[in-house]
C-alpha positions, -999 to +999 in steps of 0.1 A: +902+557-226+902+553-188+866+563-186+845+545-160+808+539-153+794+560-125+787+544-091+749+544-099+755+527-133+777+500-117+749+493-092+724+490-120+747+467-139+751+445-107+713+444-104+710+433-140+737+406-135+718+392-105+685+392-124+700+374-154+716+348-130+682+342-115+667+336-149+695+312-157+692+293-124+654+289-129+658+278-165+684+253-156+662+239-128+633+237-152+656+219-177+672+195-153+641+187-133+614+194-159+600+218-134+573+241-149+572+262-117+609+271-122+601+280-158+573+303-146+596+318-120+622+325-148+595+345-167+590+366-136+627+374-134+628+380-172+601+406-168+622+423-142+651+423-166+630+441-192+618+466-166+654+472-154+667+477-189+641+504-195+650+520-162+687+519-170+680+538-202+659+564-184+685+568-156+713+571-182+695+600-199+691+617-166+728+612-158+737+626-192+716+657-187+732+663-153+767+659-168+774+628-147+781+606-177+799+610-210+784+599-244+811+573-249+805+556-216+768+561-221+768+543-254+786+513-238+762+513-209+731+512-231+747+485-253+754+465-221+718+469-210+704+459-244+727+428-246+717+418-211+680+419-221+689+398-251+707+372-230+676+369-208+654+364-238+676+336-251+674+319-218+636+321-219+637+306-254+657+276-240+630+273-213+603+271-240+617+238-252+614+226-216+578+237-214+570+220-246+585+187-233+565+189-200+531+192-217 
């Protein structure tokens, strides 16, 4: 439909991508090196993912009320945010197996 995310939405998506990559890197370090500190750091990043997902939703509603975003793009944006949070949760679940092996 040739509709695009706003500049602000793209910046939020990039922040989310960076946070998820940080969760991934720390979980992989925890897995490869059986490093409990990396697992704990992954949790810190995962909490930031949760916070950003909530902020993305709030910002989206604000953009909608200002007419800066269309409902179609908005629905895709919210789905992307929700799916990103789910990916982060799955990574943490992988990390839980590492934590169990370390004990």
